[in-house]
N, C-alpha and C positions, 0 to 999 in steps of 0.2 A: 777326689783321690786320684793320684797319678797311677799310671799303669806299670810303673817301675818303682822299686824301693830305693835305688841308688844308681847314680851315673858317675863313671870315672873315665877320664881320657888316659889311656895307658900306651906306653911305648913297649912293643914286644920285640924281643930278639928272635932270630931264626932258631927253630927247634926241631930236632928229629921227632918223627911220629910214625909208629907202626899203625897200619890201617887195614880196614876191610872196605871194599867198594861194592855197591849195588847199582845196577843200571836198570832203569825202568821208571814207571810213573811214581811220583812222590806220593806217600800215603802210609797206610798201616804196615807195609813191608819194611819201611825204614825202622819202625819200632822193633820188628823182628830181628833186623840186622843188629840193632843196638843190644838186644838181649843176647844174641849169639856172641857178639864181641865181648860183652861183660863176662860171659861164661868162659871164654878163652882166657881173659885176664885172671879170673878166679883160678882156673886150672894151673896157671903159671905163677900163682901167688903175687900177682901184680895189682890186684884190685884192693889196694890198701887205702888207709885214711887220706893219704896225700895224692891219690890217683886223680888225674885230670884227663877227661875225655872231651874231644871236640868233634862236633858233627858239622859237615859242610855240604849244603846243596850247591853243587858246582854249576848247574845250568838253570837258566831262566825258563820255566815251563811255557812262558808266553812266546819264547823264541826258539825253543828246542822241542822236537817231537817227544811226547811223554816216554816212549819206549827207549829213548836215547839219553834221558836225564840221569846224571851221575850223582850219587850220594855216598860220601865217605864218612866213616866213623874212625877217629884217630885217637891213639893213646900217646900223649906227650911224654917223652922219656929221655933219659940221658943217652948219649951216643953209645955207651957200653951196652946198655939194654937193647938198643936198636940192633947192634951188631950181633948180640947173643941170639936174637930171635929172627934174624934176617932169613934163615933157611925155612922158617915157618910162615912168615908174614912179610909183605912188602913194607918198605919204609919210604917216606917222603919227608921233605923239609917244610915245616909250617913257616910261611913267609914272615919276615920281620915287618914292622910298620906301626903306625899309630892307629889305635882302635878306640871307639866309643863303646864302653862296656856297661850295658844296662843290666842291673840285677833285677830279676823278676821272679814271681812265684813259679814253681815247677808244675804248671798245669797246661793242658792243651789250650785252654781258653786264654790264659795269660800270654803264652807264646804267640798265639795268633794275633792278639791285640798288639803285642810288641812289634811283630812283623808289619802290621798294618800302619803303625804310627811312628816307628823309629826314624824313618827317612825325613819326613816333614818336620818332626821335632828337632832333629839335628840342624836342619836348614834354618829353622826359626831361632836357634840359639847361636848361629854363626859357624857351624861346622858343615863341610861338604863331604858327603859319603863318596868313597871311591868305588864306583859301580863296576870297575874292571876286576875287582877281587871279590871272592865269596864272603858273604856274611856267615859268621860262625856261631854255633850254639855251643857254649862251654859248660861242661858239667864237672865241677869239682866235687868229689865224693862227699866231703864234709858239708858243702852247701846243699847238695841234693838230699843228704840225710836230714837237713833242716828245711826241706821243701822249697829250695831256691835253686835257680840256675842263672845263666847269663846269656844275653844276646850281644855279640861283639861285631860291631859295624866298622869296617876299615874306613879310614879317613884320608883325604888328600892332604898333603902337607901345606 
């Protein structure tokens, strides 16, 4: 049995994203940030069926001191929404590019296995990960409601 249920190579365009950032060791506090962020989205009626949340661990804990590791939770949104809430929450641009998108079960175990195996798997099938960009965890509300999520690995062209 594979550790993922589906793999697609996707080309993403640049997208505005409202976000919250946490700085500190990766771990349970990242989950707390996610719940805080989802509550903010609910308060503003943005946690809808087509809501897409992206989580990004921006630093390699093997290269960066744990207390300096950055973790962002982002809400992908149209430019108009980003401007509407700019006074409440910072906005960044999610980079365009090619991504290997693995659909996996929405469990801690499945996510850990995906992180452990995705890079070697991609190399085995002829794709080279772009290690200069962050790997993203994508949570589309409709998928999460069905106990799935995605691990999105940037690829070199």
